[in-house]
C-alpha positions as CSV (number, residue, x, y, z in Angstrom):
1,M,20.9,14.7,-14.5
2,F,18.2,15.7,-11.9
3,L,18.3,12.2,-10.3
4,R,22.0,11.8,-10.5
5,A,22.5,15.1,-8.8
6,R,20.1,14.1,-6.0
7,F,21.3,10.5,-5.4
8,G,24.9,10.6,-6.7
9,C,24.4,7.7,-9.1
10,R,22.4,6.4,-12.0
11,V,18.7,6.0,-11.1
12,Q,16.3,4.1,-13.3
13,K,12.5,3.8,-13.3
14,I,11.0,0.4,-13.0
15,T,7.5,0.2,-14.6
16,I,4.9,-1.3,-12.3
17,D,1.4,-2.7,-13.1
18,A,-0.5,-2.7,-9.9
19,G,-3.7,-4.1,-11.4
20,L,-5.7,-0.9,-10.9
21,T,-8.3,0.4,-13.3
22,C,-9.6,3.8,-14.4
23,P,-12.8,5.7,-13.9
24,N,-12.9,6.3,-17.6
25,R,-13.2,2.6,-18.2
26,D,-15.1,1.1,-15.2
27,G,-18.2,3.1,-15.9
28,T,-17.8,5.8,-13.3
29,I,-17.1,8.3,-16.0
30,S,-17.1,6.2,-19.2
31,T,-16.4,2.7,-20.4
32,G,-14.5,3.6,-23.5
33,G,-11.5,5.3,-22.0
34,C,-9.6,8.1,-23.8
35,I,-9.9,7.7,-27.5
36,Y,-6.1,7.0,-28.0
37,C,-5.8,4.4,-25.2
38,N,-6.5,0.7,-25.4
39,D,-7.7,-1.5,-22.6
40,R,-4.1,-2.2,-21.4
41,G,-3.9,1.5,-20.3
42,S,-0.1,1.5,-20.8
43,G,0.1,-1.6,-18.6
44,T,2.3,-4.6,-18.9
45,G,-0.2,-7.2,-17.7
46,L,2.3,-8.3,-15.0
47,A,-0.3,-7.7,-12.3
48,N,-2.1,-10.8,-13.4
49,H,0.7,-13.1,-12.1
50,M,3.3,-11.0,-10.3
51,C,3.1,-8.9,-7.1
52,V,4.6,-5.4,-7.0
53,K,7.7,-6.6,-5.1
54,D,8.4,-9.3,-7.6
55,Q,8.0,-6.9,-10.5
56,L,10.5,-4.6,-8.9
57,I,13.0,-7.4,-8.3
58,L,12.7,-8.5,-11.9
59,G,13.1,-4.9,-13.1
60,K,16.1,-4.3,-10.9
61,E,18.0,-7.3,-12.4
62,R,17.3,-6.1,-16.0
63,L,18.2,-2.5,-15.4
64,Q,21.3,-3.3,-13.4
65,K,22.6,-5.3,-16.3
66,R,21.6,-2.8,-19.0
67,Y,22.4,0.5,-17.4
68,K,24.6,-0.4,-14.4
69,A,21.9,1.5,-12.3
70,K,22.3,1.5,-8.5
71,K,19.1,3.1,-7.4
72,F,15.5,2.8,-8.7
73,L,12.1,4.5,-8.7
74,A,9.0,2.4,-8.7
75,Y,6.9,3.8,-11.5
76,F,3.2,3.0,-11.1
77,Q,2.2,3.5,-14.7
78,A,-0.7,1.4,-15.8
79,H,-4.1,3.0,-15.7
80,T,-4.9,5.3,-12.7
81,N,-2.7,4.7,-9.7
82,T,-4.6,6.7,-7.1
83,Y,-7.9,5.2,-8.1
84,A,-8.4,2.9,-5.0
85,S,-8.9,3.2,-1.3
86,V,-6.2,4.9,0.8
87,E,-5.7,1.6,2.6
88,H,-5.1,-0.4,-0.6
89,L,-2.8,2.3,-2.0
90,Q,-0.8,2.4,1.2
91,S,-0.3,-1.4,1.0
92,L,0.9,-1.1,-2.7
93,F,3.3,1.8,-1.9
94,D,4.6,0.2,1.3
95,E,5.3,-3.0,-0.7
96,A,7.3,-1.1,-3.3
97,L,9.3,0.9,-0.8
98,S,10.2,-2.2,1.1
99,V,12.4,-3.4,-1.8
100,P,16.1,-2.5,-1.4
101,D,17.4,0.4,-3.5
102,I,14.0,1.7,-4.2
103,V,14.4,5.4,-3.4
104,G,11.0,6.7,-4.4
105,L,7.7,6.5,-6.2
106,C,6.5,7.9,-9.5
107,I,2.7,7.7,-9.6
108,G,0.8,8.1,-12.8
109,T,-2.7,9.3,-12.3
110,R,-5.6,11.6,-13.3
111,P,-6.2,15.0,-11.8
112,D,-9.8,14.0,-10.9
113,C,-8.5,11.0,-8.9
114,V,-6.7,12.6,-6.0
115,T,-8.2,13.4,-2.7
116,D,-6.8,15.2,0.3
117,E,-6.5,11.8,2.1
118,I,-4.4,10.4,-0.8
119,L,-2.2,13.4,-1.0
120,D,-1.7,13.3,2.8
121,L,-0.6,9.7,2.4
122,L,1.9,10.6,-0.3
123,Q,3.2,13.5,1.7
124,S,3.9,11.1,4.6
125,Y,6.3,9.2,2.4
126,H,7.9,12.4,1.1
127,K,9.9,12.9,4.3
128,K,12.2,10.0,3.4
129,K,11.6,9.2,-0.2
130,L,11.2,11.0,-3.5
131,I,7.6,11.2,-4.5
132,W,6.7,12.3,-8.0
133,I,3.1,12.5,-9.1
134,E,2.5,12.4,-12.8
135,Y,-0.8,13.9,-14.0
136,G,-2.2,13.3,-17.4
137,L,-3.3,16.6,-18.9
138,Q,-2.6,16.2,-22.7
139,S,-4.1,19.6,-23.6
140,I,-5.3,22.7,-21.7
141,H,-8.2,23.2,-24.0
142,D,-11.5,21.9,-22.6
143,E,-13.0,21.3,-26.1
144,T,-10.1,19.0,-26.9
145,L,-10.4,17.2,-23.5
146,S,-14.0,16.6,-24.3
147,R,-13.2,15.5,-27.9
148,I,-10.7,12.9,-26.6
149,N,-13.1,11.7,-23.8
150,R,-10.8,12.6,-20.9
151,G,-13.6,13.0,-18.5
152,H,-12.3,16.1,-16.7
153,N,-11.5,19.7,-17.6
154,A,-8.4,21.9,-17.4
155,Q,-9.4,23.5,-14.1
156,C,-9.5,20.1,-12.5
157,F,-5.8,19.7,-13.5
158,I,-4.9,23.1,-12.2
159,D,-6.6,22.4,-8.9
160,A,-4.8,19.1,-8.5
161,I,-1.4,20.7,-9.3
162,T,-2.0,23.4,-6.7
163,A,-3.0,20.9,-4.0
164,T,0.0,18.7,-4.8
165,K,2.5,21.5,-4.8
166,R,1.1,22.8,-1.5
167,R,2.2,19.6,0.1
168,G,5.8,19.9,-1.3
169,L,5.4,16.9,-3.6
170,L,7.1,16.8,-7.0
171,T,4.7,17.3,-10.0
172,C,4.9,16.2,-13.6
173,T,2.4,16.4,-16.4
174,H,1.9,14.6,-19.7
175,L,1.2,16.5,-22.9
176,I,0.2,14.9,-26.2
177,L,1.0,16.7,-29.5
178,G,-1.2,16.1,-32.5
179,L,-4.5,15.6,-30.8
180,P,-7.5,15.7,-33.2
181,L,-8.2,19.3,-34.6
182,E,-5.4,20.8,-32.5
183,T,-3.1,23.2,-34.3
184,R,0.3,24.5,-33.5
185,N,-1.4,27.5,-31.7
186,H,-3.3,25.1,-29.4
187,V,0.0,23.5,-28.4
188,I,1.6,26.8,-27.7
189,Q,-1.3,27.9,-25.6
190,T,-1.1,24.7,-23.6
191,A,2.7,25.2,-23.1
192,N,2.2,28.7,-21.9
193,V,-0.3,27.7,-19.2
194,V,1.8,24.7,-18.1
195,A,4.9,26.9,-18.0
196,R,3.2,29.4,-15.6
197,L,2.3,26.6,-13.3
198,E,6.0,25.8,-12.9
199,L,5.8,22.1,-12.6
200,D,8.9,20.1,-11.7
201,A,8.7,18.0,-14.9
202,V,7.0,17.6,-18.2
203,K,6.6,14.6,-20.5
204,I,5.9,15.3,-24.2
205,H,4.3,12.6,-26.3
206,L,3.4,12.1,-29.9
207,L,-0.1,11.0,-30.6
208,Y,0.4,7.7,-32.4
209,I,-2.4,5.3,-33.4
210,I,-2.6,2.0,-31.7
211,K,-4.9,-1.0,-32.4
212,N,-8.4,-1.4,-30.9
213,T,-8.9,2.3,-30.1
214,P,-11.4,4.9,-31.3
215,M,-8.4,6.7,-32.8
216,E,-7.7,3.7,-35.0
217,R,-11.2,3.9,-36.5
218,M,-10.8,7.7,-37.1
219,Y,-7.5,7.1,-38.8
220,R,-8.7,4.2,-41.0
221,E,-11.8,6.2,-42.0
222,G,-9.6,9.1,-43.1
223,R,-10.8,11.5,-40.3
224,Y,-7.4,11.9,-38.7
225,K,-3.9,12.5,-40.2
226,C,-0.8,11.9,-38.1
227,L,1.9,14.6,-37.7
228,Y,4.9,14.2,-39.8
229,P,8.4,14.1,-38.2
230,L,9.5,17.7,-38.8
231,Q,6.1,19.0,-37.8
232,Y,6.3,17.1,-34.5
233,A,9.9,18.2,-33.9
234,D,8.9,21.9,-34.4
235,W,6.0,21.6,-32.0
236,V,8.2,20.0,-29.4
237,C,10.6,22.9,-29.7
238,D,7.6,25.3,-29.3
239,V,6.9,23.7,-26.0
240,I,10.5,23.4,-24.8
241,E,11.3,27.1,-25.4
242,R,8.3,28.1,-23.3
243,L,9.1,26.0,-20.2
244,P,11.2,27.3,-17.4
245,Q,14.8,26.1,-17.5
246,K,14.4,24.4,-14.2
247,T,11.6,22.1,-15.5
248,V,12.9,18.6,-16.0
249,L,12.1,17.2,-19.5
250,Q,11.4,13.6,-18.7
251,R,10.3,12.6,-22.2
252,L,10.3,14.1,-25.7
253,T,8.4,11.4,-27.5
254,G,6.7,8.1,-26.8
255,D,7.6,4.4,-27.1
256,P,4.8,2.6,-29.0
257,H,4.7,-1.2,-28.8
258,P,5.6,-2.3,-32.4
259,H,2.9,-5.0,-32.4
260,E,0.2,-2.5,-31.4
261,L,1.2,0.5,-33.6
262,V,-0.9,1.4,-36.6
263,A,0.6,4.7,-37.5
264,P,2.9,6.6,-38.0
265,T,5.6,4.1,-38.6
266,W,8.3,6.7,-38.0
267,A,7.3,6.7,-34.3
268,L,9.2,3.5,-33.9
269,N,12.6,5.3,-34.6
270,K,12.9,7.2,-31.3
271,Q,16.5,8.1,-31.8
272,A,15.8,9.7,-35.2
273,T,13.0,11.7,-33.6
274,L,15.3,12.9,-30.8
275,D,18.0,13.8,-33.2
276,L,15.5,15.8,-35.3
277,I,14.3,17.7,-32.2
278,H,17.9,18.6,-31.3
279,H,18.6,19.6,-34.9
280,Q,15.6,21.9,-34.9
281,L,16.6,23.6,-31.6
282,K,19.9,24.4,-33.2
283,E,18.4,25.6,-36.5
284,R,16.0,27.8,-34.6
285,K,18.7,29.0,-32.3
286,T,16.4,28.4,-29.4
287,Y,16.6,26.7,-26.0
288,Q,14.5,25.7,-23.0
289,G,13.1,28.8,-21.3
290,K,13.9,31.3,-24.2
291,L,10.2,32.3,-24.4
292,F,9.2,31.6,-20.8
293,V,7.2,34.5,-19.3
294,E,6.5,34.5,-15.6
């Protein structure tokens, strides 16, 4: 609804793999990455044989047929998409915005991988295009961030959000529910802090186990148990009712690749999860913003 109101038509994201890496994998911070992430880093692998422009053209054709979309956002998703020189990033973003009907950029990154120079570059695009920066946070609790090997603390995230909002850029954060040793109260505390920051959007994810990750070892050794569907739905509702009504909910659960998923198998039935979340909102007689406190 947010995008339709802004552009007057259906707008779809096209996922881009720009061939970038992550300081949590190249040795700058760590080589293992976050414990739930494999070496693809949510990437498609298309960067190995397709440039950004060609990925967008291919994505446009597919989404025009499936959704009748007329406008598109280039979503730089794989790994950390501000982890490069300003010159290289500008070449990637310019290439994306040169494709017809691309009306903006969504840039997935880490809060410790933005500089004033990079934010200035993104601000320069903001005059004519929609620019949405998506920061992975996952949890506001430093002990959790350390446990999952994020490589940054919560204050780093807050500082990045402040610097981004100062330039008038749209902000989004990713939260993961079900992180090791986190309880419902941890999730509520994270939601309260994120709510007070008044971001433009939030994405909520289920922690699911994928192959070839430290989380897979923890799961198979019996050191981690996945959330069950009703538990997850309730925790999502806990987050939703604390967020301001103006916050765009871009995602309520994830989309695991079936061939990579270890557990829980119910994560593959996205529609059932969404239906359960909506059912719980009705059962609890709650709604977005009901418990938001400025």
